N, C-alpha and C positions, 0 to 999 in steps of 0.2 A: 559819833557813832549813831546810826539810825536805830530806832526802837526795834525794827524788824531784825536787825543783826543780833540783838540780845535774846531773841525768842528762839526756842527750839522749833524746828520745822515740824508742822503738824503730822506729816507722814512718818516722823521718827518716833512717835508715841508708841510704846510697846503694847502688845496685847497681854492680858494677865498671865497666860500660860508661859509666854516667853520671858516675862519680866524678871522672874526669879533667877534666871540664868546669868544675866549680865548687869542688872541694876545693883548698885551698892547696897549693902545690908540696911543702911539707914533709910533707904528709899523703898524697901520691900514691904512696907506696911500695907495692910489691906486697903486703907483709905486712899493712899497714894496711887496704888495700882488701879483702884476703881476710878479715880479721877482721870488717870491716863487712858483707861479704857473708854470712859465717857467722851473724852476729847477725840479719840480715834473714831468712835461711833458718830459723833457730831460731824467730823470732817467727811466721813464716808457718806452720810446722809445728805449733806449739803452738796457734795460732788454729784450724787445721783439726781438730786432735784435740778441742778444747773444743767446736767446733760439732757434730762427730759425737756427742760425748757428750750434749750438750744435745738433739740430735735423737733420742736413744736408739738410735743406730746401733751404738755400742760400749758395753761395760759399764764400770763404775767401775774395776775392777781393770785392764782393758785400757788405759783412758784414762791411769790413773796410771803404769802400766808404760811406756807410750809416751812420756809426758811426761818421766819420769825418764831414759829412753834418750836422748831429744833433748837434755836438759839435760846429761847425762853426756858426749855427744859434743862439745858446744861449750865446756863448762866447762874442759876441759883445754887449750884453744887460745887463751884470752883472758886478759888481765891488766888490772889497774887499774880504770878506769872501765867498761870493757866488762864486766869480771867482776861489778861491782856492778850494772850494768844487767841483765845476764842473771839474776842472783840475784833482783833485784826482780821481774822478769817471771815467774820461776818461782814466786815466792811468791804473786803475783797469780793465776797460773793455778791453783795449788792452792786458793786461797781461793774462786775461782769454782766449781771442782768440788765443794768441800765445801759451799758454800751451796746448790748444786743438789741434793746428796745430802740436806741437811736439809729442803729444800722437798719432795722426793719422800717422805721419811719422814713429814713432817707431813701430807701429803695421804693417804698410805697408812693412817696411824693415825686420821685423821678420817673415813675412808670406812667 
């Protein structure tokens, strides 16, 4: 089984207001809900940055710096499976940005 199969999908992390309705009682602690909210915020911010980069609204260096800043702010506050989920998402973000840079380079060299 791949590591990604063991991870919860980042878009499934609940927001704090919704969490108390469907999370088991053991998971309703404020620290767990806060971690889930941080993961959701990290995913949302990284998605925004990549969309800006793909739309050529921000440069490669600005995109990578902002992605690293977002990663750094959440990585110190999570542990265990959350840490693995954040790391996998960060790697996917970097892969997306690098593929776009390769695509841009190939179109520039062929023109």
